[in-house]
C-alpha positions as CSV (number, residue, x, y, z in Angstrom):
1,X,196.5,100.2,90.9
2,X,196.5,103.8,90.4
3,X,199.2,106.0,90.9
4,X,199.5,107.5,94.2
5,X,200.0,111.1,94.2
6,X,201.1,111.8,97.9
7,X,204.5,113.0,98.7
8,X,206.8,110.0,99.7
9,X,209.4,112.4,101.7
10,X,208.9,113.5,105.3
11,X,206.7,116.6,105.4
12,X,206.9,119.3,108.1
13,X,203.3,120.2,108.6
14,X,202.5,123.5,110.3
15,X,199.8,123.3,112.9
16,X,198.5,127.0,112.9
17,X,196.4,128.5,110.1
18,X,197.2,131.8,108.2
19,X,195.7,135.0,110.2
20,X,192.0,135.4,109.9
21,X,191.6,131.5,108.9
22,X,190.4,129.4,111.7
23,X,190.9,126.3,109.7
24,X,187.2,125.3,110.0
25,X,185.0,124.0,106.9
26,X,181.9,125.6,106.5
27,X,179.0,124.7,103.9
28,X,178.8,121.4,105.3
29,X,176.9,119.3,107.7
30,X,178.0,118.7,111.4
31,X,176.8,116.6,114.2
32,X,174.7,118.6,116.1
33,X,173.3,116.4,119.0
34,X,171.4,113.2,119.6
35,X,167.9,112.4,119.2
36,X,167.5,111.7,122.9
37,X,168.8,114.9,124.3
38,X,166.0,116.9,122.2
39,X,163.0,116.4,124.1
40,X,159.3,118.0,122.6
41,X,159.2,121.7,123.0
42,X,162.6,121.6,124.6
43,X,166.5,123.1,123.5
44,X,169.7,123.1,124.3
45,X,173.0,125.0,123.7
46,X,175.7,123.7,121.4
47,X,178.6,125.8,120.7
48,X,179.5,125.0,117.0
49,X,182.4,126.7,115.0
50,X,182.8,129.2,117.7
51,X,178.9,130.1,117.4
52,X,176.3,129.6,120.1
53,X,173.7,127.5,118.3
54,X,169.9,126.5,120.0
55,X,169.3,123.0,118.7
56,X,165.3,122.5,119.6
57,X,162.7,120.1,119.2
58,X,158.7,121.3,118.7
59,X,156.3,119.6,120.5
60,X,155.3,118.3,117.3
61,X,158.9,116.3,117.0
62,X,160.3,118.4,114.4
63,X,164.1,119.6,114.9
64,X,165.1,123.1,114.4
65,X,168.0,125.1,114.8
66,X,168.9,129.1,115.1
67,X,171.7,131.3,116.3
68,X,171.5,131.3,120.1
69,X,171.4,135.2,120.7
70,X,168.8,137.6,120.6
71,X,169.6,140.4,118.7
72,X,168.0,143.0,121.0
73,X,170.0,142.6,124.4
74,X,172.1,139.7,123.1
75,X,170.5,137.4,125.8
76,X,170.6,133.4,124.7
77,X,167.5,132.4,123.2
78,X,167.9,129.0,124.4
79,X,167.5,130.4,128.3
80,X,163.8,131.4,127.1
81,X,161.1,128.7,126.6
82,X,159.0,127.4,123.5
83,X,155.5,128.7,123.2
84,X,152.8,128.6,120.5
85,X,151.9,131.9,118.7
86,X,149.3,131.6,116.1
87,X,149.6,127.9,115.5
88,X,153.6,128.0,115.1
89,X,156.3,126.8,117.4
90,X,158.4,130.2,118.7
91,X,161.2,130.5,121.2
92,X,160.5,133.3,123.5
93,X,163.6,135.5,124.9
94,X,163.4,135.6,128.6
95,X,164.6,139.2,128.7
96,X,162.0,141.2,126.4
97,X,159.6,138.3,125.3
98,X,160.5,138.8,121.6
99,X,159.5,135.5,120.0
100,X,161.4,133.9,117.3
101,X,160.0,131.3,114.8
102,X,161.9,128.0,113.9
103,X,163.1,129.4,110.7
104,X,164.9,132.5,112.7
105,X,162.3,135.3,112.0
106,X,161.0,137.2,114.6
107,X,157.2,136.7,115.0
108,X,155.9,139.0,117.9
109,X,157.6,142.0,119.9
110,X,155.3,142.7,123.0
111,X,156.3,146.1,123.8
112,X,155.1,147.5,120.1
113,X,152.3,149.8,120.1
114,X,149.7,149.3,117.5
115,X,151.0,152.6,115.8
116,X,154.7,151.7,116.0
117,X,156.7,151.9,112.7
118,X,158.8,148.9,113.6
119,X,158.0,146.2,111.5
120,X,158.9,142.9,113.8
121,X,158.8,140.4,111.1
122,X,162.1,142.3,109.5
123,X,164.2,141.2,112.5
124,X,165.8,137.8,112.0
125,X,168.3,135.4,113.9
126,X,170.5,133.1,111.9
127,X,168.7,129.7,110.9
128,X,170.5,126.5,110.5
129,X,168.5,123.7,108.5
130,X,168.8,120.5,110.4
131,X,168.2,116.6,109.5
132,X,167.4,113.6,111.9
133,X,168.5,109.9,110.9
134,X,169.5,107.1,113.0
135,X,169.2,108.9,116.4
136,X,171.3,111.7,115.4
137,X,170.8,115.4,114.5
138,X,172.8,117.0,111.9
139,X,172.9,120.9,111.6
140,X,174.2,122.8,108.4
141,X,176.7,125.2,108.5
142,X,176.8,127.5,105.6
143,X,179.7,130.3,105.1
144,X,177.2,132.7,104.4
145,X,175.4,134.0,108.0
146,X,172.4,135.2,106.2
147,X,172.0,131.9,104.3
148,X,168.4,130.7,104.4
149,X,166.5,128.0,103.0
150,X,167.3,124.1,102.2
151,X,170.9,123.1,102.3
152,X,172.3,122.7,98.7
153,X,174.0,119.6,99.7
154,X,172.5,116.4,101.2
155,X,172.9,115.3,104.8
156,X,175.5,112.6,105.4
157,X,174.4,109.0,104.8
158,X,176.5,106.3,106.4
159,X,174.9,103.1,105.2
160,X,173.6,102.3,108.6
161,X,171.1,99.7,109.2
162,X,169.8,100.2,112.8
163,X,167.3,103.0,113.7
164,X,168.8,104.3,117.1
165,X,172.5,103.8,118.6
166,X,172.8,101.1,121.2
167,X,175.2,103.1,123.1
168,X,176.8,106.5,123.1
169,X,180.0,108.2,124.6
170,X,181.5,111.7,124.1
171,X,184.3,113.8,125.3
172,X,185.6,117.2,124.6
173,X,189.2,117.0,123.5
174,X,191.5,120.4,124.0
175,X,192.5,120.3,120.1
176,X,192.1,121.9,117.0
177,X,189.7,120.2,114.6
178,X,192.4,119.0,112.3
179,X,194.5,117.5,115.1
180,X,191.6,115.5,116.7
181,X,190.7,114.0,113.4
182,X,194.3,113.6,112.4
183,X,194.8,111.6,116.0
184,X,191.7,109.5,115.3
185,X,192.7,108.2,112.1
186,X,196.4,107.5,112.9
187,X,196.6,103.8,112.0
188,X,199.7,103.3,114.1
189,X,198.9,104.7,117.5
190,X,196.8,101.5,118.6
191,X,199.2,99.2,120.0
192,X,200.6,102.0,122.0
193,X,198.0,104.2,123.3
194,X,195.1,101.5,123.3
195,X,197.2,98.5,124.9
196,X,194.9,97.3,127.6
197,X,194.9,93.6,127.9
198,X,191.2,93.2,126.5
199,X,192.3,95.1,123.1
200,X,195.8,94.8,122.0
201,X,198.0,93.7,125.0
202,X,202.0,94.7,124.7
203,X,202.7,91.0,124.3
204,X,200.7,90.8,120.8
205,X,203.9,93.0,119.0
206,X,203.5,95.0,116.0
207,X,201.9,93.4,112.8
208,X,202.6,94.2,109.2
209,X,199.7,95.8,107.9
210,X,198.8,96.3,104.3
211,X,195.5,97.9,103.4
212,X,193.9,98.9,100.1
213,X,192.6,102.5,100.1
214,X,189.9,103.9,97.7
215,X,188.3,107.3,97.1
216,X,184.7,107.6,98.5
217,X,182.2,110.3,98.8
218,X,184.0,113.4,100.1
219,X,186.7,111.1,101.8
220,X,188.1,107.7,101.5
221,X,187.6,104.1,102.9
222,X,189.8,101.0,103.6
223,X,188.6,98.9,101.2
224,X,186.1,95.9,102.5
225,X,188.2,93.0,103.8
226,X,188.4,89.7,106.3
227,X,189.4,91.1,109.6
228,X,192.6,89.9,110.8
229,X,194.2,90.5,114.1
230,X,190.5,90.1,116.1
231,X,189.0,87.5,113.5
232,X,188.4,84.8,116.2
233,X,186.2,87.1,118.4
234,X,184.4,88.3,115.1
235,X,183.5,84.9,114.2
236,X,182.4,84.4,117.9
237,X,180.0,87.4,117.5
238,X,179.0,87.2,113.8
239,X,179.6,84.0,112.8
240,X,181.5,83.0,109.1
241,X,182.1,85.2,106.3
242,X,182.8,88.6,108.6
243,X,184.2,91.6,106.5
244,X,185.0,95.0,108.0
245,X,185.6,97.9,106.3
246,X,186.9,101.9,107.8
247,X,185.8,105.3,106.0
248,X,186.7,108.9,106.8
249,X,184.4,111.4,105.1
250,X,184.7,115.2,105.4
251,X,184.0,117.5,107.5
252,X,184.7,115.1,110.5
253,X,183.1,111.7,110.1
254,X,185.1,108.1,110.7
255,X,182.9,104.8,110.9
256,X,183.9,101.3,111.0
257,X,181.5,98.4,110.0
258,X,181.9,94.9,110.8
259,X,179.0,92.6,109.0
260,X,178.0,89.3,107.5
261,X,174.8,88.8,105.6
262,X,172.6,88.9,108.5
263,X,174.3,91.0,111.6
264,X,176.0,94.3,111.3
265,X,178.1,96.0,113.8
266,X,178.8,100.0,113.3
267,X,180.7,102.7,115.1
268,X,180.4,106.1,114.0
269,X,182.8,109.0,115.2
270,X,181.1,112.4,114.8
271,X,183.9,115.3,115.4
272,X,182.6,119.0,115.6
273,X,184.6,121.7,116.5
274,X,183.5,123.8,119.3
275,X,185.6,126.7,118.4
276,X,189.6,126.9,117.2
277,X,191.2,125.1,120.1
278,X,188.4,122.8,121.4
279,X,186.7,119.6,119.4
280,X,183.5,117.4,120.5
281,X,183.9,113.8,119.6
282,X,180.8,111.9,119.8
283,X,181.1,107.9,119.4
284,X,177.8,106.1,118.4
285,X,177.5,102.2,118.5
286,X,174.7,100.5,116.7
287,X,174.4,96.7,116.0
288,X,171.6,94.5,114.9
289,X,171.1,90.5,114.8
290,X,173.9,90.2,117.2
291,X,172.3,88.8,120.7
292,X,175.5,88.0,122.2
293,X,176.5,92.1,121.9
294,X,173.1,92.6,123.7
295,X,174.8,90.5,126.7
296,X,177.7,92.7,126.5
297,X,175.8,96.2,126.5
298,X,176.4,96.9,130.2
299,X,180.2,96.8,129.7
300,X,180.6,98.1,126.1
301,X,180.1,102.0,127.2
302,X,182.8,101.7,129.5
303,X,185.5,100.0,126.9
304,X,184.4,102.9,124.6
305,X,185.1,105.6,127.3
306,X,188.3,104.1,127.9
307,X,189.4,104.5,124.3
308,X,188.1,107.8,124.3
309,X,190.0,109.1,127.5
310,X,193.3,107.3,126.1
311,X,193.2,109.6,122.9
312,X,192.2,112.5,124.9
313,X,195.5,112.0,127.0
314,X,197.2,112.0,124.1
315,X,195.9,115.2,122.9
316,X,197.0,116.8,126.1
317,X,200.6,115.4,126.2
318,X,200.3,116.6,122.6
319,X,199.5,120.4,123.6
320,X,202.6,120.3,125.6
321,X,204.7,119.9,122.6
322,X,202.8,122.7,120.4
323,X,203.4,125.2,123.0
324,X,207.1,125.2,122.2
325,X,206.8,123.9,118.4
326,X,204.3,124.8,115.5
327,X,205.1,122.1,113.2
328,X,204.8,118.3,113.1
329,X,206.9,115.8,110.9
330,X,204.5,113.6,108.7
331,X,205.8,110.4,107.3
332,X,204.6,108.0,104.9
333,X,202.9,105.6,105.3
334,X,201.2,106.1,108.4
335,X,200.6,109.9,108.2
336,X,199.3,109.6,104.3
337,X,195.6,109.8,105.5
338,X,196.3,113.0,107.1
339,X,197.7,114.6,104.1
340,X,195.0,113.3,102.5
341,X,192.5,114.8,104.7
342,X,194.2,118.3,104.2
343,X,194.4,118.1,100.4
344,X,190.4,117.1,100.7
345,X,189.9,120.5,102.8
346,X,191.8,122.5,100.3
347,X,189.6,121.0,97.4
348,X,186.4,121.3,99.5
349,X,187.2,125.2,99.8
350,X,188.2,125.8,96.2
351,X,185.0,124.2,94.9
352,X,183.0,126.1,96.9
353,X,184.8,129.4,95.9
354,X,184.8,128.3,92.2
355,X,181.2,127.3,92.5
356,X,181.8,124.4,90.9
357,X,181.5,120.4,91.9
358,X,183.7,118.7,94.7
359,X,186.6,116.5,92.8
360,X,187.7,113.9,95.2
361,X,191.9,114.3,94.7
362,X,192.4,110.9,96.4
363,X,193.5,107.9,94.1
364,X,193.4,104.4,95.0
365,X,196.7,103.2,96.7
366,X,197.7,100.4,99.0
367,X,199.7,101.7,102.1
368,X,201.7,99.4,104.2
369,X,202.9,100.0,108.0
370,X,203.1,98.2,111.3
371,X,200.9,98.5,114.4
């Protein structure tokens, strides 16, 4: 087993970032919206990392994203409409009719006269690369507001089989991105927060957990293993030889996959910071070759919403404490993943600043706790 380089002492962790630092990672891909939200020739507004972003789909089906502010009088472009301009899709500002292509470039200013010295093509709004897969649209957010062209890193790949989710639940947490991530990855809260009778009733008690963790691309994983606590239910749905794996990846993706040779059940949680104090949580659930789950589909979204509601309630309770105290006490082994997350963020920022490859600082190790 590789040496664990995490501290073995309790750690008091500040919940605020240095002045001028919002604590949010850039130069990476975030969840932007679902494919179902983006109708052809329509667009939506999404707040991402404190910035208004228009995410749309052309009438031909291609997703695109740009800053949702017209540089003229600062009106939201998302209040305008999509048009065809000289064979190209444009978004027309509702105030003065300025038209912007999906690359962010201004294509037309109706008020200009033929002899005007103004070159409309020199006016641009920020453009964001997009990627669509498995019913989700991802947006690349650069630290450079003038960034253009293709994203320098590939979009996230989770190893999904299904083309689109069976259902989606979402909620806005009144929490920083960091607190939202740490809360959702916490391994010891399940028996207390999610203790409904159909999941983990209090009568089941606390069990000793011992899991092998390994580094993965931009994160880590609980190495694939046979499920224990819910193994009977898993066998009932999937049959024999079931395995499960839980992964985390920067900037904020957590997924759990349960599968055998034929069937796969996949729950992906995407976290996108709205601003410094709010985080959008979107949980998408997929499966294939699991007909019994199809029969349960009418009740599963409600169960998913229940989980998010319970986590959101803990966030609201935590905010009471944060109003009076800015440091949290993190202990091993249940908070090691929270420490890893902070180390990954630091390495990501340093790699970007030094223009070098990211080096995962996580070592393989076994963590033990009761939950």
